[in-house]
C-alpha positions in Angstrom: 0.0 0.0 0.0 1.3 3.4 -1.0 2.8 5.2 2.0 4.1 8.8 2.4 6.4 9.3 5.4 8.0 12.4 6.8 10.9 11.3 8.9 13.6 13.1 11.0 16.5 10.9 12.1 18.5 12.8 14.6 21.7 11.8 16.4 22.2 12.8 20.1 25.3 13.3 22.2 27.6 14.0 19.2 28.1 17.7 19.6 26.4 20.8 18.2 26.9 20.1 14.5 24.8 17.1 13.4 25.1 17.5 9.6 27.7 14.8 9.1 25.6 12.2 10.8 22.3 13.3 9.3 24.0 13.0 5.8 24.8 9.3 6.5 21.1 8.6 7.1 20.0 10.7 4.1 22.4 9.0 1.8 20.8 5.6 2.6 17.4 7.1 1.9 18.5 8.7 -1.4 20.2 5.5 -2.6 17.1 3.4 -1.8 15.5 4.1 -5.1 12.2 5.3 -3.5 10.9 8.8 -4.2 12.3 11.2 -1.5 12.9 14.8 -0.8 15.0 16.3 2.0 14.0 19.5 3.7 15.4 21.4 6.6 13.7 19.4 9.3 12.3 16.2 7.6 13.0 13.9 4.7 9.9 12.7 2.9 9.9 9.1 1.5 7.2 7.6 -0.7 6.6 4.0 -1.7 5.1 0.7 -0.5 4.8 0.5 3.3 7.4 -2.4 3.8 9.9 -0.7 1.5 9.6 2.7 3.2 9.8 1.2 6.7 12.9 -0.8 5.7 14.7 2.4 4.5 13.7 4.2 7.7 15.1 1.3 9.7 18.4 1.1 7.7 18.9 4.9 7.9 18.3 4.8 11.6 20.5 1.8 12.4 23.4 3.3 10.4 23.7 5.7 13.2 22.6 3.5 16.1 25.0 0.7 15.1 27.8 3.2 15.2 27.0 3.7 18.9 25.1 7.0 18.4 22.0 7.6 20.4 19.4 8.2 17.7 15.9 9.7 17.8 13.3 9.2 15.1 10.3 11.4 14.6 7.9 10.1 11.9 4.6 10.9 10.4 3.0 8.5 7.9 0.1 9.1 5.5 -1.4 5.8 4.2 -3.9 6.6 1.5 -5.3 3.6 -0.4 -5.7 4.2 -4.1 -3.4 7.2 -4.3 0.2 7.5 -5.6 2.7 10.4 -6.1 1.4 12.2 -3.0 4.6 14.1 -2.6 3.7 16.2 -5.6 -0.1 15.9 -5.6 -0.6 17.2 -2.1 1.5 20.4 -2.9 -0.1 20.8 -6.3 -3.6 20.9 -4.9 -2.7 23.6 -2.4 -0.8 25.6 -5.1 -3.9 25.4 -7.3 -6.1 26.7 -4.6 -3.8 29.6 -3.8 -3.7 30.5 -7.5 -7.5 30.8 -7.6 -7.4 33.6 -5.0 
């Protein structure tokens, strides 16, 4: 079933600058082959539930297995019969804004 997830994978206890560790998680997401977009606070991933959850797990464990305390914040939208929600949701809002 198509799933859209917004996920933030954050390392703790590694100092003030987290970018290097976040990049390790984002690299796994980007190399997954699933649709994804990275923003300042979350990365969105879209695909089948099991595939998306596997990518979230692998990205999280890449940090945790390195001994880094890791927090995951995730929001999922499971909408049967819909695909390409990363673009469709934004397009609908943009169209409504253009009408006004």
